[in-house]
C-alpha positions in Angstrom: 0.2 0.0 -0.2 1.1 3.6 -0.9 2.1 6.0 2.0 0.2 8.8 0.0 -2.9 6.6 -0.5 -4.4 7.7 2.7 -7.6 10.1 3.2 -7.2 13.2 1.7 -9.7 14.7 4.2 -7.8 13.9 7.4 -6.8 16.7 9.5 -3.5 17.1 11.3 -3.7 17.6 15.0 -2.2 21.1 14.6 -4.9 22.1 12.2 -7.6 20.5 14.2 -6.0 22.5 17.4 -6.2 25.7 15.5 -9.6 25.0 14.1 -10.9 24.3 17.7 -9.3 27.7 18.8 -10.9 29.9 16.2 -14.1 28.3 17.3 -13.7 29.3 20.8 -13.0 33.0 19.8 -16.0 34.9 20.1 -16.8 37.9 17.6 -16.6 40.3 20.4 -13.2 39.6 21.9 -10.9 41.2 19.2 -13.4 44.4 19.2 -13.1 44.5 23.2 -9.3 44.1 22.9 -8.9 46.6 20.6 -11.1 48.9 22.8 -8.8 48.2 25.8 -5.9 49.0 23.8 -7.0 52.2 22.6 -8.1 53.4 26.0 -4.6 52.4 27.4 -3.2 54.5 24.7 -5.4 57.6 25.4 -5.0 57.4 29.0 -0.9 57.2 28.8 -0.5 60.0 26.3 -3.5 62.0 27.5 -1.9 62.2 30.9 1.6 63.7 29.9 2.6 66.7 32.1 2.0 70.1 30.5 5.2 71.8 29.5 7.0 73.7 32.4 9.0 76.9 32.2 12.3 75.2 31.6 11.1 73.3 28.5 9.7 76.6 27.2 13.0 78.4 27.8 14.8 75.8 26.2 12.6 76.0 23.0 13.3 79.5 23.1 17.0 79.0 23.3 16.7 76.6 20.3 15.0 79.2 18.2 17.5 81.9 18.9 20.4 79.7 18.1 19.0 78.6 14.7 18.3 82.3 14.1 21.8 83.4 14.9 23.0 80.4 12.8 21.3 81.8 9.9 22.6 85.1 10.3 26.1 84.1 10.8 25.7 81.9 7.7 24.4 84.8 5.6 27.0 87.2 6.9 29.5 84.4 5.8 28.0 84.5 2.4 28.0 88.4 2.4 31.9 88.2 3.0 32.6 85.7 0.5 30.9 88.0 -2.1 32.8 90.9 -0.8 36.0 89.2 -1.4 35.2 88.2 -4.6 33.9 91.6 -5.6 30.3 90.9 -5.8 27.8 93.0 -4.2 24.2 91.9 -3.2 
Protein backbone atom coordinates (compact mmCIF):
# COMPACT_ATOMS: atom_id res chain seq x y z
CA UNK A 1 0.00 0.00 0.00
CA UNK A 2 1.29 3.46 -0.92
CA UNK A 3 2.10 5.93 1.91
CA UNK A 4 0.30 8.71 0.06
CA UNK A 5 -2.90 6.76 -0.46
CA UNK A 6 -4.44 7.90 2.83
CA UNK A 7 -7.70 9.81 3.09
CA UNK A 8 -7.22 13.35 1.72
CA UNK A 9 -9.75 14.73 4.17
CA UNK A 10 -7.77 13.91 7.27
CA UNK A 11 -6.84 16.83 9.48
CA UNK A 12 -3.52 17.05 11.23
CA UNK A 13 -3.59 17.54 15.01
CA UNK A 14 -2.18 21.06 14.56
CA UNK A 15 -4.92 22.02 12.12
CA UNK A 16 -7.57 20.48 14.35
CA UNK A 17 -6.26 22.42 17.37
CA UNK A 18 -6.21 25.65 15.35
CA UNK A 19 -9.79 25.08 14.20
CA UNK A 20 -10.90 24.46 17.78
CA UNK A 21 -9.20 27.66 18.96
CA UNK A 22 -10.77 29.68 16.16
CA UNK A 23 -14.20 28.31 17.08
CA UNK A 24 -13.63 29.37 20.70
CA UNK A 25 -12.89 32.98 19.73
CA UNK A 26 -16.07 34.97 20.00
CA UNK A 27 -16.73 37.88 17.66
CA UNK A 28 -16.70 40.45 20.48
CA UNK A 29 -13.26 39.55 21.85
CA UNK A 30 -11.13 41.27 19.17
CA UNK A 31 -13.30 44.38 19.34
CA UNK A 32 -13.13 44.58 23.11
CA UNK A 33 -9.35 44.06 23.00
CA UNK A 34 -9.05 46.90 20.49
CA UNK A 35 -11.13 49.19 22.70
CA UNK A 36 -9.04 48.28 25.73
CA UNK A 37 -5.74 48.94 23.97
CA UNK A 38 -7.06 52.24 22.56
CA UNK A 39 -8.18 53.36 26.01
CA UNK A 40 -4.75 52.48 27.39
CA UNK A 41 -2.99 54.60 24.74
CA UNK A 42 -5.32 57.54 25.33
CA UNK A 43 -4.80 57.40 29.07
CA UNK A 44 -1.01 57.20 28.77
CA UNK A 45 -0.61 59.97 26.21
CA UNK A 46 -3.41 62.12 27.54
CA UNK A 47 -1.88 62.36 31.00
CA UNK A 48 1.48 63.74 29.97
CA UNK A 49 2.53 66.71 32.08
CA UNK A 50 2.19 70.16 30.60
CA UNK A 51 5.27 71.96 29.33
CA UNK A 52 7.02 73.73 32.18
CA UNK A 53 9.04 76.94 32.19
CA UNK A 54 12.35 75.11 31.62
CA UNK A 55 11.03 73.38 28.51
CA UNK A 56 9.66 76.68 27.20
CA UNK A 57 13.00 78.41 27.84
CA UNK A 58 14.82 75.56 26.10
CA UNK A 59 12.64 75.95 23.02
CA UNK A 60 13.29 79.69 22.96
CA UNK A 61 17.05 79.07 23.20
CA UNK A 62 16.80 76.61 20.30
CA UNK A 63 14.93 79.16 18.19
CA UNK A 64 17.47 81.87 19.04
CA UNK A 65 20.38 79.57 18.17
CA UNK A 66 18.79 78.71 14.82
CA UNK A 67 18.26 82.40 14.04
CA UNK A 68 21.84 83.28 14.99
CA UNK A 69 23.12 80.40 12.87
CA UNK A 70 21.19 81.67 9.85
CA UNK A 71 22.51 85.20 10.37
CA UNK A 72 26.10 83.96 10.68
CA UNK A 73 25.69 81.93 7.49
CA UNK A 74 24.30 84.97 5.67
CA UNK A 75 27.17 87.15 6.96
CA UNK A 76 29.67 84.53 5.80
CA UNK A 77 28.10 84.54 2.34
CA UNK A 78 28.30 88.34 2.25
CA UNK A 79 31.98 88.24 3.25
CA UNK A 80 32.73 85.70 0.52
CA UNK A 81 30.84 87.81 -2.03
CA UNK A 82 32.72 90.93 -0.94
CA UNK A 83 36.04 89.10 -1.24
CA UNK A 84 35.14 88.13 -4.80
CA UNK A 85 34.07 91.69 -5.56
CA UNK A 86 30.35 90.93 -5.87
CA UNK A 87 27.66 93.02 -4.22
CA UNK A 88 24.24 91.85 -3.14
